[in-house]
C-alpha positions in Angstrom: 111.8 120.6 109.4 109.3 117.9 108.8 108.3 115.5 111.4 109.2 111.8 111.4 105.6 110.9 111.3 105.1 113.0 108.2 108.1 111.7 106.6 107.0 108.0 107.1 103.5 109.0 105.9 104.9 110.6 102.6 107.4 107.6 102.0 104.4 105.3 102.4 102.2 107.1 100.1 105.0 107.0 97.5 105.5 103.4 98.0 101.8 102.7 97.5 101.7 104.8 94.3 104.8 103.1 92.8 103.3 99.7 93.5 99.9 100.5 92.2 101.6 102.0 89.2 103.1 98.5 88.6 99.8 96.7 89.2 101.0 94.8 92.2 99.2 93.8 95.1 100.7 94.1 98.7 100.8 90.4 98.7 102.7 90.1 95.2 105.2 92.9 96.3 105.8 91.4 99.7 106.4 87.8 98.1 108.9 89.5 95.7 110.8 91.4 98.3 110.5 88.5 100.7 109.0 90.5 103.6 105.5 90.2 105.0 102.4 91.7 103.4 101.5 93.1 106.7 104.7 95.0 107.0 104.2 96.6 103.6 100.6 97.8 104.5 102.1 99.4 107.8 104.8 101.2 105.8 102.2 102.3 103.4 100.2 103.8 106.1 103.2 105.5 107.7 103.0 103.4 110.8 106.4 101.6 110.3 110.0 102.6 109.2 111.8 100.7 106.8 115.5 100.0 107.0 117.7 100.8 104.0 118.1 97.2 103.0 114.4 96.5 103.0 114.0 99.8 100.8 116.5 98.1 98.4 114.7 94.8 98.5 111.4 96.5 97.8 112.7 98.8 95.0 114.4 95.8 93.4 111.1 93.8 93.7 109.5 96.6 91.6 112.2 97.0 89.2 113.4 100.5 90.3 116.3 102.2 91.9 116.1 102.6 95.7 117.0 106.4 95.3 113.8 106.7 93.1 111.7 105.0 95.7 112.9 107.5 98.3 112.2 110.5 96.0 109.0 111.9 97.2 
């Protein structure tokens, strides 16, 4: 079974990939999702975990389904 830290790092890498694919800065995504830019950076580095409600907000801010964001 994959460790929690490894899962966070993989999710963060996927979030970054999807954000960059949409040509969004961390600041722009944070503003759209109504969360802090610092939090986005910490999630992308695998340092913080996101609640499902924040995953949903971030996915909507990028115009995607939350399940697609969690597919990594």
